[in-house]
C-alpha positions as CSV (number, residue, x, y, z in Angstrom):
1,X,71.2,29.9,145.4
2,X,71.1,33.4,146.9
3,X,70.7,34.5,150.3
4,X,69.3,37.9,151.2
5,X,70.1,40.6,153.6
6,X,68.6,43.6,154.7
7,X,70.3,46.7,153.3
8,X,68.5,50.0,153.9
9,X,64.9,48.5,154.3
10,X,65.1,46.1,151.2
11,X,66.3,42.8,150.4
12,X,69.7,42.4,148.7
13,X,71.6,39.4,147.7
14,X,74.5,38.9,150.1
15,X,76.0,35.5,148.9
16,X,76.2,33.6,145.9
17,X,78.0,30.2,146.0
18,X,79.6,29.2,142.5
19,X,81.0,25.9,141.5
20,X,82.8,25.0,138.3
21,X,83.0,22.1,135.4
22,X,85.3,19.3,136.7
23,X,87.0,21.5,139.4
24,X,87.7,24.4,137.4
25,X,86.4,27.3,139.0
26,X,85.1,30.5,137.3
27,X,87.1,33.6,138.0
28,X,85.0,35.7,140.4
29,X,86.7,38.8,138.9
30,X,84.9,37.9,135.5
31,X,81.7,36.9,137.2
32,X,80.8,40.4,138.4
33,X,80.8,42.2,135.2
34,X,79.0,39.0,133.6
35,X,76.4,39.2,136.0
36,X,76.0,43.0,136.0
37,X,75.2,42.8,132.1
38,X,72.3,40.3,132.8
39,X,71.1,41.1,136.4
40,X,69.6,44.4,137.7
41,X,71.7,46.2,140.1
42,X,69.8,44.9,143.3
43,X,70.4,41.2,142.3
44,X,74.0,41.3,142.2
45,X,75.5,39.6,145.2
46,X,78.0,41.5,147.5
47,X,79.8,38.2,148.1
48,X,80.8,35.3,145.8
49,X,81.9,32.1,147.3
50,X,83.8,29.6,145.5
51,X,83.0,26.1,146.4
52,X,84.3,22.6,144.9
53,X,80.7,21.4,145.1
54,X,77.6,22.4,146.4
55,X,76.4,20.8,149.6
56,X,73.3,18.6,149.0
57,X,70.7,16.9,151.0
58,X,69.7,13.1,150.7
59,X,66.9,14.1,148.2
60,X,69.5,15.8,145.9
61,X,68.3,19.5,146.8
62,X,70.9,22.2,147.8
63,X,71.4,22.2,151.7
64,X,70.7,25.8,152.1
65,X,71.5,25.6,155.9
66,X,75.0,24.2,155.1
67,X,75.7,27.3,152.8
68,X,74.4,29.5,155.4
69,X,76.9,28.1,157.8
70,X,79.7,28.4,155.2
71,X,78.7,32.1,154.6
72,X,78.6,32.9,158.6
73,X,82.0,31.2,158.7
74,X,83.7,33.1,156.3
């Protein structure tokens, strides 16, 4: 899930929430170089947010509104 913000007239990722397996969260300092090797520079998020779990809707989809609220609160 990525949220985008306008940066100099273009859309740039502003938030990437991440979760771990069985509560073991990935190291955000390791995620930046990992994503930099696999994504174009404009696709790399400015902010990585660690979550214990993604908020889900009743149908099992990611609750993007809840993620936006978490982003706005941080």
